[in-house]
C-alpha positions in Angstrom: 27.5 5.0 46.4 26.3 7.9 44.4 23.1 9.5 45.6 20.2 9.8 43.1 18.5 13.2 42.9 15.6 12.6 40.4 13.6 10.0 38.5 10.7 9.7 36.1 7.2 10.3 37.5 6.3 6.6 37.6 9.3 5.8 39.8 10.3 6.8 43.3 13.6 6.8 45.2 14.6 4.4 48.0 15.0 5.9 51.5 18.8 6.1 51.1 18.4 7.5 47.5 20.6 4.9 46.0 18.1 3.0 43.9 14.8 3.4 42.1 11.4 2.2 43.5 8.8 1.0 41.0 5.4 2.6 41.6 2.8 0.0 40.3 -0.2 2.4 40.4 1.6 5.1 38.4 3.1 2.4 36.0 -0.5 1.3 35.2 -1.3 4.9 34.2 1.7 5.1 31.9 0.8 1.8 30.3 -2.8 3.0 29.8 -1.5 6.1 28.1 0.6 4.0 25.7 -2.3 1.7 25.1 -4.6 4.6 24.1 -1.9 6.1 21.9 -1.3 2.9 20.1 -5.1 2.7 19.6 -5.0 6.0 17.7 -6.2 8.3 20.5 -4.4 11.7 20.4 -2.7 13.5 23.3 -5.5 16.0 23.8 -8.1 13.2 24.1 -5.9 11.1 26.4 -5.5 14.1 28.7 -9.3 14.7 28.7 -9.9 11.1 29.4 -7.5 11.0 32.4 -9.0 14.2 33.8 -12.6 12.9 33.4 -11.5 9.7 35.2 -10.0 11.8 38.0 -6.6 10.1 37.5 -4.0 12.0 39.6 -1.3 13.8 37.6 2.3 13.0 38.4 3.6 16.6 38.6 2.6 19.7 40.5 -0.3 20.4 38.3 -3.6 18.8 39.5 -4.6 17.9 35.9 -3.1 16.3 32.8 -2.4 18.3 29.6 -1.5 17.3 26.1 2.2 18.5 26.4 2.7 16.1 29.4 1.2 13.2 27.5 3.4 14.0 24.4 6.5 14.2 26.5 5.8 10.9 28.2 5.1 9.1 24.9 8.4 10.4 23.4 10.5 9.7 26.5 12.8 6.7 26.1 13.0 6.6 29.9 9.8 4.6 29.6 11.9 1.7 28.2 14.6 2.2 30.8 17.0 4.5 28.9 18.7 7.5 30.5 20.4 10.3 28.6 23.0 12.2 30.7 22.7 16.0 30.4 24.5 19.1 31.4 22.6 22.0 32.9 25.6 24.4 32.8 24.8 27.9 31.9 21.2 27.8 33.3 19.8 25.5 30.6 16.4 24.2 31.9 16.1 21.3 29.4 19.8 20.4 29.6 22.3 19.5 26.8 22.9 15.8 26.1 26.3 14.5 27.1 27.6 11.2 25.7 25.6 8.2 24.6 22.3 7.1 26.2 22.6 4.5 29.0 20.2 1.5 28.4 18.6 -0.3 31.3 19.3 2.6 33.7 15.6 2.8 34.9 13.1 0.0 35.4 11.2 -0.1 32.1 7.5 0.7 32.3 6.7 -0.4 28.8 8.5 -2.7 26.4 10.3 -1.5 23.3 7.6 -2.9 20.9 4.9 -0.8 22.7 7.2 2.3 22.6 7.8 2.0 18.8 4.1 1.3 18.2 3.2 4.5 20.0 5.7 6.5 17.9 4.2 5.1 14.7 0.6 6.0 15.9 1.7 9.5 16.8 3.3 9.9 13.4 0.2 8.7 11.6 -1.9 11.2 13.7 0.4 14.0 12.5 0.2 12.9 8.9 -3.6 12.9 9.1 -3.6 16.5 10.3 -5.5 15.8 13.5 -5.6 18.9 15.4 -6.7 19.7 18.9 -9.8 17.7 19.9 -12.7 19.0 21.9 -14.5 17.1 24.6 -16.2 14.8 22.2 -14.9 11.9 20.2 -16.7 12.5 16.9 -15.4 9.6 14.9 -14.8 6.2 16.6 -13.5 4.7 13.3 -10.7 7.1 12.4 -7.9 5.2 10.8 -10.0 2.0 10.5 -12.3 2.7 7.6 -11.6 2.5 3.9 -13.7 2.8 0.7 -15.1 -0.4 -0.7 -14.9 0.9 -4.3 -11.3 2.3 -4.4 -9.7 1.4 -1.1 -8.9 5.0 -0.3 -9.3 6.2 3.4 -12.8 7.1 4.5 -13.0 10.5 6.2 -15.4 12.2 8.6 -17.1 15.2 7.1 -19.2 17.8 9.0 -21.4 20.3 7.2 -23.5 21.8 10.0 -25.8 19.2 11.4 -25.0 16.8 8.5 -22.2 14.6 9.7 -21.1 11.8 7.4 -18.4 9.4 6.4 -17.3 9.4 2.8 -14.4 8.5 0.6 -11.4 10.9 0.8 -11.4 11.1 -3.0 -14.9 12.5 -2.9 -13.9 15.1 -0.4 -10.9 16.1 -2.5 -12.8 16.1 -5.7 -10.5 13.5 -7.3 -13.0 10.8 -8.1 -14.9 7.8 -6.7 -18.7 7.5 -6.1 -20.2 10.7 -4.7 -22.1 9.2 -1.9 -21.9 9.2 1.9 -23.2 7.5 5.0 -24.6 9.6 7.8 -22.3 9.1 10.8 -24.8 8.5 13.5 -26.5 5.7 11.5 -23.1 4.1 10.6 -21.9 4.1 14.2 -25.1 2.6 15.5 -25.1 -0.1 12.8 -21.5 -1.2 13.2 -21.5 -1.2 17.0 -24.8 -3.1 17.1 -23.2 -5.6 14.7 -20.0 -6.0 16.7 -22.0 -6.6 19.9 -23.8 -9.6 18.4 -23.0 -12.8 20.4 -22.2 -14.7 17.3 -19.1 -12.6 16.5 -17.3 -13.8 19.7 -17.7 -17.4 18.7 -15.2 -17.0 15.8 -12.4 -15.7 18.0 -9.8 -17.4 20.2 -9.9 -16.8 23.9 -7.6 -13.8 24.2 -9.4 -11.9 21.4 -12.8 -13.0 22.8 -11.9 -11.4 26.1 -11.0 -8.2 24.4 -14.2 -8.2 22.4 -16.2 -8.8 25.6 -14.6 -5.8 27.2 -15.3 -3.7 24.0 -19.0 -4.8 24.1 -19.2 -3.8 27.7 -18.1 -0.3 26.7 -20.6 -0.2 23.9 -23.4 -1.1 26.2 -22.4 1.7 28.6 -22.6 4.4 26.0 -26.0 5.4 27.4 -24.5 5.9 30.9 -22.9 9.0 32.6 -19.3 8.4 31.4 -20.0 8.9 27.7 -16.6 10.5 26.8 -14.6 7.9 28.6 -16.5 5.0 27.0 -16.0 6.5 23.5 -12.3 6.8 24.2 -12.1 3.2 25.2 -14.1 2.1 22.1 -12.0 4.0 19.6 -8.8 2.5 21.0 -10.1 -1.1 21.3 -11.6 -1.1 17.8 -8.1 -1.0 16.3 -7.2 -4.1 18.3 -10.2 -6.2 17.2 -10.8 -4.8 13.7 -8.2 -5.1 10.9 -10.4 -3.5 8.2 -13.7 -1.8 7.8 -14.9 -1.0 4.3 -17.8 1.3 3.5 -20.0 0.8 0.4 -22.1 3.9 0.6 -24.0 3.3 -2.7 -24.5 -0.5 -2.7 -22.7 -3.3 -4.5 -23.1 -1.9 -8.0 -22.9 1.9 -7.8 -23.7 4.2 -10.7 -20.9 6.4 -11.7 -21.7 10.1 -11.2 -20.3 13.3 -12.6 -17.4 14.9 -10.8 -19.6 17.8 -9.7 -22.7 15.9 -8.8 -24.3 16.4 -5.4 -23.1 14.1 -2.7 -26.1 11.8 -1.8 -26.3 10.4 1.7 -27.7 7.1 2.9 -28.5 5.5 -0.4 -30.5 2.2 -0.4 -28.3 -0.9 -0.6 -25.4 0.5 1.3 -23.4 -1.9 3.5 -20.1 -2.3 5.3 -17.5 -5.1 5.1 -16.0 -5.9 8.5 -12.8 -7.9 8.9 -11.7 -9.0 12.3 -8.0 -9.3 13.3 -8.0 -13.1 13.1 -9.5 -13.3 9.6 -13.3 -13.6 9.6 -15.0 -11.1 7.3 -18.6 -10.1 7.7 -21.1 -8.0 5.7 -23.4 -5.7 7.7 -26.2 -3.5 6.8 -27.7 -0.3 8.2 -30.1 -0.2 11.1 -33.2 1.7 10.2 -33.7 4.8 12.3 
């Protein structure tokens, strides 16, 4: 029987090197990486998260980096596929030979999760998300839209003034020139989601997810702030199907295209739709 020489990082080799050994602890790490990616978390943030959690890396490096995360998320070996390669001529990456072989490795994620991660990565690239620092500035990226025109809502920073506003306002192409200060919006929405009455409308599986999310929200004042924010931004996409901002109330006054952008107008509200259908209207928490 042919001896095996190598395998993906979440697998080991049997003592006689003739079969693969599934490593459950490492498999859980790979599954967490896919879960975070599907939740909209980028590779830089995932690497930071794993390093802050002191999760051991698979390779010779003691820490995770974004290139390792990207390679793992792209690798079809995660769904069990093997692509034979030739390393003739000193090629380090190898040249593909023949068709891929399905079910060669034990799969660590299913194909639906793999495709969902590819879609999430593509959406991140389209939104021009670049390298992230050590803070998750916007928990609601990819979730929020404008109540008035349904365009995406974007995070905008102007010095200390950090706000959410319609993307049309930012591009100067229309809509109501108003914004909601980010800190107040985040506090208002998370406070609303954590209300016990929200859980009563959900089925058991979703109620458990919401309970976990609320746990992370309540730990935001603890020592692991970055990790908690990573978990929240991922889980919000599981429990929330739509979040609309009405930054100027229910009957906004149309403004001139070059008018100043006003923040935190009276009457503003958000419309929150959960994955199973219920829609709620929430209002800002007064600072």
